[in-house]
C-alpha positions as CSV (number, residue, x, y, z in Angstrom):
1,M,163.4,138.4,85.9
2,T,162.2,137.2,89.3
3,A,162.8,133.5,90.0
4,L,159.7,131.4,90.5
5,K,159.0,130.3,94.0
6,Q,159.2,126.6,94.8
7,T,157.4,124.3,97.2
8,P,159.4,121.7,99.2
9,L,158.1,119.1,96.6
10,N,159.6,120.8,93.5
11,A,162.2,118.1,92.9
12,A,159.7,115.3,93.6
13,H,157.4,116.7,90.9
14,R,160.2,116.8,88.4
15,A,161.3,113.3,89.3
16,M,157.8,112.1,88.6
17,G,157.8,113.7,85.2
18,A,155.6,116.7,85.9
19,K,155.1,119.4,83.3
20,M,155.9,122.5,85.3
21,V,154.3,126.0,84.8
22,D,154.3,129.4,86.3
23,F,151.3,129.5,88.5
24,G,151.1,133.0,90.0
25,G,154.8,133.2,90.6
26,W,155.1,129.5,91.7
27,D,156.8,126.7,89.8
28,M,154.0,124.2,90.0
29,P,153.0,120.9,88.2
30,V,150.1,121.3,85.7
31,N,150.0,117.6,84.9
32,Y,152.1,114.4,85.0
33,G,151.2,113.3,81.5
34,S,147.4,113.4,81.1
35,Q,145.1,115.9,82.8
36,I,142.0,113.8,81.9
37,D,143.5,110.6,83.4
38,E,144.4,112.5,86.6
39,H,140.8,113.9,86.8
40,H,139.3,110.4,86.5
41,Q,141.9,109.0,88.9
42,V,140.6,111.3,91.7
43,R,136.9,110.7,90.9
44,N,137.4,106.9,90.8
45,D,140.2,106.1,93.2
46,C,142.4,108.8,94.7
47,G,145.2,111.2,94.0
48,M,147.6,113.6,95.8
49,F,148.1,117.3,95.2
50,D,150.9,119.6,96.3
51,V,149.1,122.6,97.8
52,S,152.1,123.8,99.8
53,H,151.9,127.2,98.1
54,M,148.8,128.0,100.2
55,R,149.6,129.7,103.5
56,V,148.8,128.6,107.0
57,V,148.2,131.5,109.5
58,D,147.8,131.0,113.2
59,M,146.0,133.6,115.3
60,K,146.7,133.4,119.0
61,G,145.8,135.4,122.1
62,A,143.0,136.5,124.3
63,G,140.1,137.8,122.3
64,V,140.9,136.0,119.1
65,R,137.3,134.7,118.7
66,Q,135.9,138.2,119.2
67,F,138.4,139.6,116.6
68,L,137.3,136.9,114.0
69,R,133.7,137.8,114.6
70,Y,134.5,141.2,113.3
71,L,137.0,140.1,110.6
72,L,135.0,137.4,108.8
73,A,131.6,137.3,107.0
74,N,130.8,133.9,108.4
75,N,130.2,133.5,112.1
76,V,133.0,131.8,114.0
77,D,130.5,131.2,116.9
78,K,129.5,128.2,114.8
79,L,132.8,126.7,115.9
80,T,132.5,125.1,119.3
81,M,134.3,121.8,119.0
82,P,138.2,121.8,118.8
83,G,139.3,121.0,115.3
84,K,136.1,122.1,113.6
85,A,136.5,124.2,110.4
86,L,134.5,127.0,108.8
87,Y,134.6,128.3,105.3
88,S,134.3,132.1,105.0
89,A,135.0,135.2,102.9
90,M,137.0,138.1,104.3
91,L,135.6,141.3,103.0
92,R,136.6,144.9,102.4
93,P,134.4,147.7,103.9
94,D,132.6,148.0,100.5
95,G,131.6,144.4,100.8
96,H,133.9,143.0,98.1
97,V,135.9,139.9,98.6
98,I,139.5,140.1,99.8
99,D,139.8,136.3,99.9
100,D,138.0,133.1,100.8
101,L,139.6,131.0,103.5
102,I,139.1,128.1,105.9
103,V,139.3,128.8,109.6
104,Y,139.9,126.1,112.2
105,F,139.0,126.4,115.9
106,M,141.7,124.9,118.1
107,T,141.3,126.6,121.5
108,E,139.7,129.8,122.7
109,E,143.1,131.4,122.2
110,W,144.1,129.7,118.9
111,F,142.5,129.7,115.5
112,R,144.2,128.4,112.4
113,I,143.5,129.9,109.0
114,V,144.4,128.7,105.5
115,V,144.5,131.3,102.8
116,N,145.1,131.2,99.0
117,A,148.6,131.3,97.6
118,G,148.3,134.4,95.5
119,T,146.5,136.5,98.1
120,A,148.5,135.4,101.2
121,D,150.7,138.4,101.6
122,K,147.8,140.9,101.3
123,D,145.6,138.8,103.5
124,I,148.1,138.7,106.3
125,A,148.8,142.4,106.0
126,W,145.1,143.1,106.2
127,M,144.7,140.8,109.2
128,K,147.5,142.5,111.0
129,A,146.2,146.0,110.2
130,Q,142.8,145.1,111.5
131,A,144.2,143.5,114.6
132,A,146.3,146.6,115.3
133,A,143.2,148.7,115.3
134,H,140.8,146.3,117.0
135,A,142.7,143.6,118.8
136,P,146.2,144.9,119.8
137,G,148.3,142.2,121.3
138,L,147.0,139.4,119.2
139,D,149.7,137.3,117.7
140,I,149.3,136.6,113.9
141,A,152.0,134.4,112.5
142,D,152.1,132.7,109.1
143,H,154.0,129.4,108.6
144,P,155.8,129.2,105.3
145,E,157.8,126.3,106.9
146,L,154.8,124.1,106.6
147,A,154.0,122.1,103.5
148,M,150.5,120.9,102.6
149,I,149.5,117.8,100.7
150,A,145.9,117.0,99.8
151,V,144.9,113.4,99.2
152,Q,141.4,113.2,97.6
153,G,139.2,110.5,96.2
154,P,136.9,107.7,97.4
155,H,140.0,105.7,98.6
156,A,142.0,108.7,99.9
157,R,141.5,108.2,103.6
158,Q,142.4,104.5,103.5
159,K,145.6,105.3,101.5
160,V,146.6,107.9,104.0
161,W,146.1,105.5,106.9
162,E,148.3,103.0,105.1
163,A,151.0,105.6,104.5
164,L,150.9,107.2,107.9
165,P,150.9,104.6,110.7
166,G,148.8,105.6,113.7
167,S,146.7,108.1,111.7
168,E,143.6,106.0,111.4
169,E,143.0,105.9,115.1
170,L,143.2,109.6,115.3
171,S,141.4,110.6,112.1
172,A,138.8,107.9,111.5
173,G,136.2,109.7,113.5
174,L,136.7,113.1,111.8
175,V,133.6,114.4,110.3
176,P,133.9,116.5,107.1
177,F,135.3,120.0,107.8
178,S,137.2,119.0,110.9
179,A,140.8,118.4,111.8
180,V,143.1,116.7,114.4
181,E,146.8,117.2,115.3
182,M,149.1,114.2,115.1
183,G,152.5,115.3,116.4
184,A,153.8,117.9,114.0
185,M,151.1,117.0,111.5
186,F,147.7,118.6,111.1
187,I,145.2,116.3,109.4
188,A,142.0,117.9,108.1
189,R,139.1,116.2,106.4
190,T,138.6,118.9,103.9
191,G,139.2,119.3,100.2
192,Y,138.5,121.1,97.0
193,T,137.5,118.3,94.6
194,G,134.1,117.2,95.6
195,E,135.6,113.9,96.9
196,D,136.4,112.7,100.4
197,G,139.9,112.9,101.7
198,F,142.4,114.8,103.8
199,E,144.5,118.0,103.6
200,I,147.6,117.4,105.6
201,M,149.9,120.1,106.9
202,L,153.3,119.0,107.9
203,P,156.9,120.3,108.3
204,A,158.4,121.1,104.9
205,K,161.4,118.8,105.7
206,A,159.1,115.8,105.9
207,A,157.0,116.6,102.8
208,T,159.0,114.6,100.2
209,F,159.2,111.5,102.4
210,F,155.5,111.5,102.9
211,W,154.8,112.3,99.2
212,N,156.9,109.3,98.1
213,T,155.4,107.1,100.8
214,L,151.9,107.9,99.4
215,A,153.2,107.1,95.9
216,E,154.5,103.7,97.1
217,K,151.0,103.0,98.4
218,G,149.6,103.7,94.9
219,V,148.5,107.3,95.3
220,K,149.0,109.1,91.9
221,P,150.2,112.7,91.7
222,I,147.7,115.1,90.3
223,G,148.5,118.5,88.7
224,L,146.8,121.9,88.8
225,G,145.0,121.2,85.5
226,A,142.9,118.3,86.9
227,R,142.6,120.2,90.2
228,D,140.8,123.0,88.3
229,T,138.3,120.7,86.5
230,L,137.6,118.8,89.7
231,R,136.9,122.0,91.6
232,L,134.7,123.4,88.8
233,E,132.7,120.2,88.7
234,A,132.3,120.4,92.5
235,G,131.1,124.0,92.2
236,M,133.9,125.4,94.2
237,N,134.8,129.0,93.7
238,L,138.2,130.0,92.6
239,Y,139.5,133.3,93.9
240,G,140.6,135.6,91.0
241,Q,138.1,134.1,88.7
242,D,134.7,133.6,90.4
243,M,135.3,136.4,92.9
244,D,137.8,139.1,93.7
245,E,137.9,142.6,95.1
246,T,135.4,143.9,92.5
247,V,132.4,141.7,93.6
248,G,130.7,140.7,96.8
249,P,130.0,137.2,98.2
250,L,126.3,137.4,97.5
251,E,127.0,137.7,93.7
252,S,129.5,134.9,93.9
253,G,127.4,132.1,95.1
254,L,128.6,132.5,98.7
255,A,125.4,133.8,100.4
256,W,125.4,130.6,102.5
257,T,128.7,131.7,104.1
258,V,127.6,135.2,105.0
259,D,125.9,135.7,108.4
260,L,123.5,138.6,107.9
261,K,120.9,137.4,110.5
262,S,122.7,137.8,113.8
263,E,123.3,141.2,115.4
264,R,127.1,140.7,115.0
265,D,128.8,143.4,113.0
266,F,131.6,142.5,110.6
267,I,133.7,144.3,108.0
268,G,131.6,144.7,104.9
269,K,128.2,144.0,106.5
270,A,126.8,147.5,106.2
271,A,127.7,147.6,102.5
272,L,126.1,144.2,101.8
273,L,122.9,145.3,103.5
274,A,122.8,148.7,101.7
275,N,123.5,147.1,98.2
276,P,121.4,144.1,97.5
277,P,122.9,142.1,94.7
278,T,121.5,142.4,91.1
279,K,123.4,139.3,89.8
280,K,124.0,135.8,91.0
281,L,126.2,132.8,90.1
282,V,124.7,129.9,88.2
283,G,125.9,126.8,86.4
284,L,125.8,126.5,82.6
285,V,126.0,123.4,80.4
286,L,126.7,124.1,76.8
287,L,124.1,122.6,74.4
288,D,126.1,123.2,71.2
289,R,129.6,122.2,70.3
290,G,132.4,124.3,71.8
291,V,134.2,125.0,75.1
292,L,133.1,127.5,77.7
293,R,135.9,129.7,79.1
294,G,136.2,132.5,81.6
295,H,135.2,136.0,80.5
296,Q,132.9,134.8,77.7
297,H,129.8,137.0,77.4
298,V,126.4,135.5,78.3
299,K,123.3,137.0,76.8
300,T,120.0,136.5,78.6
301,A,116.5,137.8,78.4
302,H,117.2,139.8,81.6
303,G,120.5,141.4,80.4
304,D,124.1,140.4,79.9
305,G,126.3,138.2,82.2
306,E,129.8,136.7,82.1
307,I,131.3,133.3,82.5
308,T,133.7,133.3,85.5
309,S,135.1,129.8,85.1
310,G,134.5,127.4,82.3
311,S,136.0,124.1,81.0
312,F,135.3,120.7,79.5
313,S,134.0,118.4,82.2
314,P,135.7,115.0,82.0
315,T,133.0,113.4,84.2
316,L,130.0,114.7,82.3
317,E,131.9,114.9,78.9
318,K,130.2,118.3,78.4
319,S,131.4,121.8,78.5
320,I,130.4,123.5,81.8
321,A,130.8,126.8,83.5
322,L,130.0,129.1,86.4
323,A,128.5,132.4,85.2
324,R,127.5,135.6,86.9
325,V,124.1,136.6,85.4
326,P,121.2,138.9,86.2
327,N,118.9,137.8,89.1
328,G,116.0,137.2,86.7
329,V,117.7,134.2,85.1
330,Q,116.2,130.9,86.4
331,I,117.3,127.3,86.5
332,G,116.2,125.6,83.3
333,D,116.5,128.8,81.1
334,T,118.4,128.7,77.9
335,V,120.9,131.5,77.5
336,H,123.4,132.3,74.8
337,V,127.2,132.4,75.1
338,E,129.3,134.4,72.7
339,I,132.1,132.2,71.4
340,R,134.2,133.4,68.4
341,D,131.4,135.8,67.2
342,K,128.8,133.1,67.4
343,L,126.0,132.8,70.0
344,L,125.8,129.2,71.3
345,N,123.0,127.8,73.4
346,A,123.6,126.9,77.1
347,K,121.2,125.6,79.7
348,V,121.2,127.2,83.2
349,V,121.6,124.5,85.8
350,K,122.0,124.2,89.6
351,Y,125.6,123.4,90.5
352,P,127.6,121.4,91.7
353,F,128.0,119.4,88.4
354,A,129.6,116.3,90.0
355,R,130.6,115.0,93.4
356,N,131.5,111.7,95.0
357,G,132.4,110.1,91.7
358,K,129.1,110.9,90.0
359,G,127.7,113.5,87.7
360,L,124.8,115.4,89.1
361,I,123.4,117.1,85.9
């Protein structure tokens, strides 16, 4: 039996009473007592997440921008200010999604990328293989020695400034999706919950001290359970559920991240142009009693679909889901979800479901 991997905060989680679970081979906290309370804590105040299992990758060298133009579906030419970030999918030649990621522009010879935990090894192997063929000499280095802590919620930035002296002066002017360096720390105004806040990369040896300092300032630890309901309410895709290597970004609600208008070529572009999508991602709100879950079948007047992510929404107090359905399905339609051999009614809605502390449905 292979031992579970641990982040630098593993002991801190246990000291705070976390319930630990196997999350893709990582020993991670699912909650610290109540997933619902942790969800509301982030929507109404702020909370902190250990996301150190995600991987930081630095690409350095002459020609790195040109390489990323070819590697990513979104266009890094949108990044002109140091510290600015871009969300993008990385595609296979058939147009299917290898992973979704965030790329930060630091200098013309340095871009920083953050990839998902479960896909990190294959992502880095893919990047290096493509670089070997198209940009030899480029340095691609991952940084497992870095931890990452996300602090999210309406009071998140203020709490970080209280816990990290000197950070307010540097980060107060950050607009969403941008970052700044502070010594060995990297402070990004990004997140995955639909709330304001920071994602902070820092040396692993400093992670527990910073985590405990945040706790002393009143920031509550939040587990993976609440992280999932928060990101679902925010309409954020989860790799492995809402997309993977069997589907393309246009069927996964990510058309806004795919640059098909410029003359720039990128891996997967030809396949996307040759195969227009027949399905799309929509939001569902269950009208009957029950709970929506991933892989439940959706029956519509235009053909069948499937729920990709579903759960009970603590903010809306309703069951919600993201579902991949035929293109003919429209916002406001009623569809039927098969749950335990019964067909329950669900309304098609535009997501996100909640953001900035408020329900949107």
